[in-house]
ROBA-778806 format. One record per atom (N, C-alpha, C): y, x negated, z; residue in one letter. Coordinates in steps of 0.02 Angstrom, whole numbers, padded with zeros to 5 digits, always signed. Last residue first. Layout:
YXZA/...
//
This chain:
+06295-07049+01460R/+06232-07045+01439R/+06241-06981+01363R/+06413-07002+01534S/+06425-07076+01464S/+06375-07068+01442S/+06368-06896+01607T/+06415-06896+01539T/+06415-06932+01497T/+06309-06966+01709R/+06278-06925+01673R/+06340-06914+01586R/+06419-07061+01753G/+06344-07088+01728G/+06338-07049+01674G/+06501-06963+01809S/+06539-06969+01762S/+06453-07015+01733S/+06416-06902+01916N/+06432-06846+01855N/+06435-06880+01820N/+06410-07018+01992N/+06356-06996+01971N/+06367-06960+01919N/+06536-07029+02031E/+06530-07089+02011E/+06444-07065+01961E/+06551-06916+02107W/+06591-06920+02032W/+06552-06952+01998W/+06479-06959+02221Q/+06453-06881+02162Q/+06492-06903+02092Q/+06541-07042+02272Q/+06458-07046+02221Q/+06448-06989+02194Q/+06647-06996+02302L/+06662-07040+02280L/+06579-07038+02218L/+06618-06888+02384K/+06631-06850+02322K/+06643-06909+02288K/+06572-06991+02518E/+06508-06932+02477E/+06524-06915+02396E/+06670-07045+02528W/+06624-07086+02496W/+06574-07063+02462W/+06754-06920+02577K/+06774-06985+02544K/+06732-07012+02472K/+06667-06922+02713Q/+06677-06854+02646Q/+06707-06885+02577Q/+06666-07030+02751L/+06612-07014+02727L/+06611-06965+02685L/+06810-07012+02820K/+06781-07064+02788K/+06719-07082+02731K/+06796-06902+02886E/+06829-06908+02840E/+06822-06953+02786E/+06697-06948+03008W/+06674-06888+02957W/+06732-06903+02890W/+06798-07064+03043R/+06729-07072+03008R/+06697-07015+02968R/+06900-06982+03084K/+06923-07014+03063K/+06848-07032+03009K/+06821-06909+03189K/+06858-06857+03153K/+06875-06904+03077K/+06788-07001+03273R/+06728-06978+03241R/+06761-06919+03181R/+06912-07046+03326E/+06863-07091+03286E/+06809-07046+03244E/+06935-06911+03393S/+06991-06938+03338S/+06945-06979+03289S/+06845-06923+03493I/+06860-06856+03462I/+06888-06877+03382I/+06858-07038+03568M/+06790-07035+03520M/+06821-06963+03483M/+06991-07004+03609K/+06992-07073+03558K/+06933-07027+03528K/+06979-06897+03695L/+07011-06893+03641L/+07013-06928+03593L/+06884-06955+03801Y/+06849-06909+03737Y/+06884-06903+03676Y/+06987-07049+03828Y/+06907-07059+03815Y/+06895-07022+03772Y/+07051-06940+03900E/+07084-06995+03845E/+07029-07034+03805E/+06969-06897+03986K/+06989-06857+03943K/+07010-06904+03881K/+06927-06996+04079N/+06883-06966+04018N/+06920-06920+03968N/+07071-07017+04146N/+07053-07070+04114N/+07003-07061+04068N/+07056-06884+04218L/+07105-06910+04186L/+07105-06963+04113L/+06968-06885+04292A/+06954-06851+04247A/+07025-06843+04200A/+06978-06998+04379R/+06909-07025+04334R/+06942-06946+04277R/+07103-06932+04448D/+07110-06982+04408D/+07045-07008+04354D/+07161-06797+04444H/+07091-06814+04462H/+07099-06863+04426H/+07271-06716+04471G/+07287-06784+04489G/+07212-06813+04498G/+07248-06572+04477P/+07293-06596+04411P/+07279-06674+04431P/+07110-06494+04469V/+07162-06564+04518V/+07181-06603+04458V/+07108-06376+04429L/+07080-06364+04464L/+07133-06438+04498L/+07139-06429+04275T/+07190-06377+04301T/+07148-06367+04388T/+07035-06529+04270L/+07130-06536+04276L/+07155-06492+04304L/+06937-06429+04247L/+06938-06499+04296L/+06997-06519+04329L/+06952-06408+04118E/+06954-06357+04180E/+06952-06384+04238E/+06946-06526+04046N/+07010-06480+04055N/+07018-06436+04106N/+06827-06552+04053T/+06850-06594+04090T/+06932-06557+04083T/+06771-06462+03986L/+06739-06458+04047L/+06791-06490+04061L/+06821-06501+03846D/+06808-06439+03896D/+06831-06426+03970D/+06762-06636+03838L/+06839-06612+03840L/+06841-06556+03900L/+06626-06569+03818A/+06644-06619+03895A/+06733-06613+03898A/+06635-06504+03705H/+06637-06468+03783H/+06641-06520+03813H/+06670-06626+03614R/+06718-06573+03637R/+06699-06548+03690R/+06541-06711+03625V/+06592-06739+03676V/+06664-06683+03677V/+06409-06705+03646N/+06434-06638+03644N/+06489-06665+03684N/+06306-06807+03673G/+06324-06803+03644G/+06386-06756+03616G/+06265-06821+03804Q/+06210-06788+03785Q/+06246-06779+03722Q/+06386-06878+03883L/+06314-06914+03864L/+06260-06889+03808L/+06457-06756+03908M/+06465-06823+03845M/+06410-06869+03827M/+06380-06691+03980T/+06357-06656+03933T/+06394-06724+03857T/+06403-06781+04115V/+06338-06792+04053V/+06343-06751+03987V/+06512-06757+04116Y/+06517-06837+04088Y/+06422-06839+04059Y/+06537-06643+04155S/+06569-06645+04094S/+06552-06728+04057S/+06465-06634+04278L/+06437-06590+04203L/+06490-06612+04147L/+06523-06689+04371Y/+06486-06732+04348Y/+06437-06702+04279Y/+06627-06604+04370D/+06643-06692+04349D/+06582-06729+04327D/+06617-06475+04397L/+06636-06501+04313L/+06624-06571+04308L/+06568-06520+04499I/+06527-06486+04481I/+06533-06513+04409I/+06671-06522+04569E/+06630-06594+04584E/+06561-06574+04534E/+06764-06415+04556A/+06793-06461+04535A/+06731-06505+04553A/+06672-06316+04661R/+06688-06316+04564R/+06690-06360+04543R/+06585-06347+04787D/+06655-06367+04740D/+06648-06363+04658D/+06484-06230+04832A/+06480-06281+04820A/+06561-06288+04794A/+06478-06075+04879T/+06426-06148+04937T/+06460-06220+04919T/+06586-05954+04903K/+06561-06012+04879K/+06511-06072+04909K/+06541-05803+04929N/+06557-05854+04961N/+06533-05895+04934N/+06525-05755+04789I/+06562-05724+04839I/+06600-05773+04873I/+06464-05827+04653E/+06435-05834+04702E/+06511-05786+04747E/+06471-05821+04493K/+06454-05759+04535K/+06461-05747+04606K/+06535-05957+04491L/+06563-05897+04456L/+06543-05829+04502L/+06401-06018+04526D/+06477-06033+04571D/+06525-05980+04536D/+06290-06008+04430K/+06319-06001+04518K/+06366-05985+04535K/+06371-06096+04321D/+06359-06013+04324D/+06348-05990+04387D/+06351-06221+04404L/+06422-06176+04373L/+06399-06118+04382L/+06215-06218+04400S/+06253-06226+04487S/+06332-06203+04460S/+06189-06231+04282E/+06155-06169+04325E/+06181-06163+04381E/+06237-06355+04227E/+06254-06294+04205E/+06243-06234+04253E/+06146-06414+04310L/+06237-06447+04333L/+06281-06377+04292L/+06053-06415+04274W/+06037-06390+04335W/+06111-06376+04361W/+06041-06468+04139M/+06032-06418+04145M/+06026-06376+04214M/+06084-06608+04167H/+06141-06556+04119H/+06107-06477+04134H/+05977-06687+04245C/+06023-06636+04261C/+06077-06598+04228C/+05871-06642+04148H/+05859-06605+04198H/+05929-06603+04235H/+05921-06749+04055Y/+05896-06679+04010Y/+05920-06644+04085Y/+05967-06866+04110T/+06030-06817+04095T/+06013-06743+04055T/+05923-06947+04213D/+05855-06898+04185D/+05935-06851+04166D/+05949-07063+04316S/+05989-07060+04244S/+05949-07008+04188S/+05940-07034+04442Q/+05888-07043+04384Q/+05883-07055+04317Q/+06042-06987+04478T/+06022-07047+04517T/+05962-07059+04476T/+06041-06849+04395Y/+06112-06892+04374Y/+06077-06997+04416Y/+05951-06784+04482A/+05924-06811+04419A/+05996-06853+04374A/+06035-06745+04598Y/+05963-06806+04612Y/+05925-06854+04539Y/+06129-06688+04526K/+06147-06741+04557K/+06092-06789+04577K/+06037-06560+04515G/+06082-06600+04463G/+06099-06675+04496G/+06032-06531+04644V/+05962-06554+04608V/+05987-06593+04564V/+06139-06485+04694Y/+06117-06553+04729Y/+06050-06584+04681Y/+06174-06405+04623L/+06220-06453+04600L/+06158-06520+04632L/+06092-06293+04699C/+06071-06327+04592C/+06131-06384+04579C/+06145-06282+04811D/+06076-06314+04777D/+06073-06345+04728D/+06278-06239+04769V/+06267-06289+04809V/+06182-06365+04778V/+06242-06111+04698A/+06266-06160+04682A/+06265-06234+04721A/+06057-06069+04778S/+06116-06069+04787S/+06158-06106+04726S/+05903-06003+04755L/+05958-06050+04758L/+06032-06047+04740L/+05783-05888+04854E/+05847-05888+04790E/+05884-05973+04810E/+05618-05915+04902S/+05678-05901+04901S/+05725-05939+04820S/+05501-05838+04772T/+05529-05888+04807T/+05598-05876+04837T/+05383-05734+04713K/+05448-05728+04699K/+05470-05798+04783K/+05288-05788+04541I/+05299-05776+04620I/+05367-05777+04645I/+05293-05799+04403G/+05306-05726+04429G/+05315-05713+04510G/+05351-05921+04398A/+05297-05912+04360A/+05278-05836+04383A/+05470-05901+04510I/+05418-05974+04488I/+05357-05930+04446I/+05619-05870+04548D/+05552-05843+04528D/+05526-05888+04492D/+05718-05878+04611G/+05697-05863+04649G/+05632-05818+04618G/+05824-05921+04516A/+05829-05848+04551A/+05787-05854+04584A/+05796-06032+04490A/+05870-06046+04531A/+05891-05965+04574A/+05707-06021+04424I/+05690-06046+04476I/+05731-06033+04524I/+05768-05976+04299K/+05738-05924+04347K/+05702-05924+04425K/+05863-06058+04250E/+05872-05977+04279E/+05827-05964+04313E/+05754-06163+04207T/+05805-06169+04265T/+05815-06108+04289T/+05603-06106+04168E/+05659-06096+04133E/+05691-06117+04215E/+05453-06202+04154L/+05479-06144+04181L/+05542-06151+04157L/+05341-06297+04121K/+05391-06258+04040K/+05428-06205+04089K/+05246-06330+04177Y/+05231-06249+04166Y/+05309-06245+04127Y/+05294-06470+04197T/+05233-06444+04193T/+05222-06385+04156T/+05436-06453+04216D/+05392-06478+04156D/+05335-06446+04154D/+05440-06391+04363Q/+05454-06362+04299Q/+05446-06399+04243Q/+05354-06477+04412L/+05317-06431+04424L/+05360-06393+04369L/+05446-06586+04433R/+05395-06570+04380R/+05356-06549+04370R/+05552-06551+04474L/+05560-06546+04431L/+05503-06555+04391L/+05476-06508+04627L/+05532-06485+04585L/+05522-06479+04531L/+05464-06639+04639A/+05407-06612+04634A/+05437-06537+04620A/+05591-06710+04644A/+05546-06758+04595A/+05510-06679+04589A/+05629-06642+04780V/+05678-06621+04745V/+05644-06646+04647V/+05555-06709+04893A/+05570-06639+04864A/+05579-06628+04779A/+05606-06840+04848G/+05523-06811+04834G/+05542-06771+04829G/+05727-06822+04916N/+05715-06827+04854N/+05646-06819+04821N/+05672-06781+05044L/+05723-06735+05004L/+05716-06753+04923L/+05618-06909+05091D/+05586-06828+05087D/+05632-06782+05039D/+05719-06982+05118E/+05689-06999+05055E/+05628-06932+05041E/+05791-06912+05187Y/+05836-06883+05131Y/+05784-06929+05066Y/+05691-06865+05299T/+05749-06885+05290T/+05765-06868+05211T/+05641-06710+05434P/+05626-06727+05366P/+05711-06782+05362P/+05613-06742+05612L/+05658-06694+05531L/+05643-06746+05474L/+05563-06801+05729Y/+05527-06747+05682Y/+05560-06741+05610Y/+05697-06855+05763E/+05643-06911+05754E/+05609-06886+05692E/+05752-06739+05833K/+05787-06784+05761K/+05719-06832+05701K/+05706-06755+05956L/+05675-06699+05902L/+05704-06736+05833L/+05795-06859+06008K/+05732-06874+06007K/+05696-06819+05945K/+05913-06804+05980D/+05922-06854+05953D/+05832-06864+05949D/+05892-06693+06095I/+05914-06669+06005I/+05911-06728+05981I/+05906-06743+06198K/+05834-06721+06190K/+05842-06687+06105K/+06013-06835+06222D/+05944-06844+06202D/+05895-06798+06200D/+06088-06693+06234N/+06112-06733+06176N/+06041-06796+06168N/+06055-06637+06349F/+06042-06611+06308F/+06047-06649+06233F/+06080-06751+06433E/+06018-06725+06426E/+06011-06686+06372E/+06226-06744+06422E/+06199-06800+06391E/+06104-06802+06384E/+06316-06595+06389N/+06277-06624+06433N/+06220-06724+06404N/+06367-06521+06287P/+06362-06470+06353P/+06357-06533+06420P/+06442-06581+06133K/+06397-06606+06215K/+06395-06571+06280K/+06501-06521+05993W/+06502-06501+06070W/+06447-06529+06111W/+06414-06573+05894K/+06480-06600+05918K/+06487-06580+06008K/+06333-06453+05820L/+06329-06500+05912L/+06386-06541+05904L/+06404-06429+05741I/+06425-06379+05788I/+06376-06406+05855I/+06415-06540+05647D/+06478-06530+05684D/+06464-06481+05724D/+06273-06537+05617E/+06295-06580+05660E/+06389-06566+05680E/+06278-06416+05531I/+06242-06429+05588I/+06273-06466+05655I/+06379-06478+05412H/+06359-06399+05458H/+06353-06415+05514H/+06316-06587+05363R/+06388-06558+05315R/+06394-06505+05380R/+06194-06632+05405E/+06263-06659+05402E/+06325-06652+05399E/+06130-06526+05370W/+06134-06558+05430W/+06187-06591+05444W/+06138-06500+05229D/+06155-06455+05259D/+06158-06482+05339D/+06056-06633+05187V/+06116-06636+05182V/+06145-06561+05219V/+05932-06620+05313T/+05953-06692+05263T/+06022-06674+05255T/+05890-06511+05312F/+05903-06570+05377F/+05907-06616+05361F/+05885-06424+05215R/+05928-06391+05274R/+05913-06455+05332R/+05815-06504+05128K/+05882-06508+05125K/+05918-06490+05193K/+05679-06464+05153V/+05679-06518+05180V/+05778-06529+05186V/+05683-06348+05127F/+05672-06336+05192F/+05696-06411+05219F/+05713-06329+04974L/+05762-06281+05011L/+05750-06310+05121L/+05588-06394+04966Y/+05658-06404+04942Y/+05724-06393+04996Y/+05498-06303+04989A/+05483-06372+05025A/+05549-06386+05021A/+05533-06196+04918N/+05543-06192+05001N/+05530-06260+05031N/+05488-06250+04787V/+05560-06233+04811V/+05580-06200+04879V/+05368-06276+04802P/+05409-06331+04809P/+05480-06297+04829P/+05266-06201+04928N/+05315-06176+04884N/+05342-06239+04871N/+05199-06262+05031G/+05144-06272+04971G/+05222-06260+04913G/+05255-06188+05122L/+05266-06283+05128L/+05247-06297+05044L/+05188-06074+05147Y/+05292-06079+05135Y/+05292-06140+05120Y/+05056-06104+05150F/+05099-06067+05101F/+05171-06063+05101F/+05039-06155+05222D/+05021-06187+05194D/+05051-06164+05143D/+05089-06111+05363T/+05150-06164+05355T/+05119-06173+05243T/+05134-05936+05411N/+05068-05993+05350N/+05109-06024+05340N/+05214-05938+05518E/+05147-05866+05508E/+05089-05918+05457E/+05304-06023+05503L/+05258-06073+05542L/+05174-05998+05538L/+05398-05975+05445A/+05356-06034+05396A/+05286-06043+05449A/+05443-05873+05545K/+05423-05844+05493K/+05380-05910+05459K/+05488-05969+05634S/+05437-05913+05650S/+05399-05884+05591S/+05577-06043+05584S/+05511-06074+05610S/+05468-06027+05612S/+05694-05939+05544H/+05655-05968+05497H/+05592-06002+05529H/+05713-05907+05706T/+05682-05850+05637T/+05655-05895+05595T/+05771-06010+05754E/+05715-05997+05771E/+05674-05941+05727E/+05864-06045+05671L/+05810-06085+05677L/+05772-06064+05681L/+05958-05923+05700E/+05944-05967+05639E/+05857-05983+05639E/+05984-05939+05841D/+05931-05897+05822D/+05906-05886+05766D/+06045-06076+05828A/+05986-06054+05858A/+05933-06002+05834A/+06180-06024+05779L/+06119-06066+05747L/+06068-06062+05790L/+06204-05937+05858R/+06196-05906+05801R/+06147-05969+05779R/+06230-06018+05975S/+06195-05971+06004S/+06157-05922+05906S/+06339-06101+05916L/+06281-06127+05939L/+06214-06081+05962L/+06455-06014+05878A/+06416-06056+05827A/+06325-06063+05861A/+06454-05995+06027D/+06446-05916+05973D/+06395-05975+05932D/+06503-06101+06072L/+06448-06077+06083L/+06431-06022+06051L/+06617-06110+06005R/+06563-06158+06007R/+06526-06131+06010R/+06706-06004+06046Q/+06673-05984+05973Q/+06621-06065+05973Q/+06726-06033+06169K/+06675-05973+06173K/+06658-05995+06091K/+06793-06149+06159E/+06717-06150+06187E/+06676-06089+06164E/+06909-06094+06100E/+06875-06138+06073E/+06802-06132+06083E/+06940-06014+06224T/+06914-05995+06150T/+06874-06040+06107T/+06976-06112+06314V/+06928-06046+06324V/+06908-06030+06252V/+07100-06169+06265Y/+07020-06213+06255Y/+06954-06162+06261Y/+07158-06061+06252E/+07135-06129+06179E/+07075-06137+06196E/+07182-06050+06381K/+07159-06004+06358K/+07129-06035+06294K/+07218-06194+06418I/+07153-06165+06472I/+07154-06106+06408I/+07349-06179+06353R/+07297-06204+06340R/+07235-06207+06367R/+07426-06060+06418S/+07411-06061+06355S/+07379-06127+06323S/+07447-06141+06570S/+07386-06088+06557S/+07367-06058+06468S/+07521-06265+06529I/+07449-06272+06547I/+07408-06193+06542I/+07641-06164+06480E/+07598-06209+06426E/+07542-06213+06455E/+07671-06134+06614R/+07650-06077+06555R/+07591-06100+06500R/+07673-06228+06681E/+07637-06205+06709E/+07592-06168+06654E/+07804-06289+06617A/+07742-06322+06602A/+07675-06272+06632A/+07901-06175+06644F/+07885-06193+06589F/+07814-06236+06584F/+07881-06206+06796L/+07881-06127+06752L/+07846-06144+06678L/+07946-06326+06772A/+07894-06336+06824A/+07844-06250+06788A/+08081-06303+06747R/+08029-06356+06718R/+07963-06325+06715R/+08101-06246+06865E/+08121-06205+06802E/+08061-06237+06752E/+08124-06333+06962M/+08042-06290+06970M/+08061-06237+06891M/+08222-06405+06910H/+08163-06417+06919H/+08132-06383+06921H/+08329-06316+06928A/+08310-06352+06862A/+08220-06377+06836A/+08315-06311+07054L/+08318-06237+07010L/+08279-06275+06953L/+08346-06434+07098S/+08301-06401+07142S/+08249-06325+07075S/+08497-06442+07082T/+08447-06489+07051T/+08396-06461+07048T/+08543-06330+07141F/+08549-06340+07072F/+08488-06388+07034F/+08513-06390+07259L/+08503-06312+07256L/+08500-06319+07181L/+08597-06497+07268E/+08533-06511+07272E/+08500-06454+07246E/+08719-06426+07252C/+08704-06478+07212C/+08625-06490+07210C/+08740-06357+07373R/+08726-06329+07305R/+08690-06350+07248R/+08743-06461+07468V/+08674-06426+07452V/+08670-06397+07376V/+08856-06525+07423V/+08789-06579+07392V/+08737-06517+07418V/+08950-06433+07453S/+08934-06464+07383S/+08878-06498+07383S/+08929-06415+07602A/+08896-06360+07552A/+08891-06378+07473A/+08958-06552+07651V/+08897-06514+07648V/+08878-06450+07589V/+09107-06499+07593C/+09055-06561+07581C/+08996-06578+07584C/+09134-06403+07687I/+09148-06387+07621I/+09105-06445+07572I/+09128-06465+07819L/+09091-06424+07803L/+09094-06398+07702L/+09225-06582+07807L/+09144-06568+07833L/+09109-06524+07794L/+09352-06503+07789L/+09324-06555+07751L/+09249-06543+07741L/+09319-06422+07922L/+09327-06388+07864L/+09314-06412+07802L/+09345-06539+08023Y/+09286-06506+07999Y/+09265-06457+07946Y/+09459-06573+07989R/+09410-06614+07982R/+09359-06571+07995R/+09543-06448+08033Q/+09550-06471+07965Q/+09498-06517+07930Q/+09516-06480+08147L/+09488-06411+08141L/+09475-06405+08052L/+09590-06595+08210N/+09485-06566+08205N/+09469-06519+08161N/+09710-06631+08096T/+09677-06596+08163T/+09606-06580+08167T/+09776-06764+08024M/+09720-06699+08019M/+09696-06677+08089M/
//
């Protein structure tokens, strides 16, 4: 092999290696470009989420400021109203856990969190909430106020805040924990009615039906309890408690029917015996 041939062979080998390395480098850089694009997309998603959180925080701050400013104009008048007192306490217990805490999970710094935690010590507790609901029910009994009017924001002609479906639901659930089926039934019925009218739903209709069907049964109206349970099962077909309750209610209805038929037969027998006695005389 001549020197020229060796040189050409070496050149071909070097060119092959360079070409191979170039292809490897291009493939690597292409993956890098895809990664760059993904990073850009993730950053934009993060910025969008942060903007949404900041907007939510801003709305929350405005809402709290507006509410407190209005109430502080006349605290005795505002908090002396049992409906306002109930909604105020519920705002910082049930509503706080369901809505506000999610917004505050965005934590800009530890100082912010420390300040919020310290201020929370001054906020109402669930014990305060139960006391507010109990006071509302006492007022209802004392002045014989209709549940519908209280929920509509009318207490003996005095205009108050209107209650939502979820507000009425909580009052009913409190009465349930106190074994107060009378108030429980009224407030759950009102919650169910409110839910039908609300465009922006505040309560879970299935939860209302779950409580209401059972309380209705406790009050003796088993057939209506069955109807409510059937409605619940159309919303949640696999609801275990509703399925068990339905079977129980059907059994109760069947047994009542049998007792009624037996009573009817007994009454007819008594009537026949009485008529026979008169004939024999």
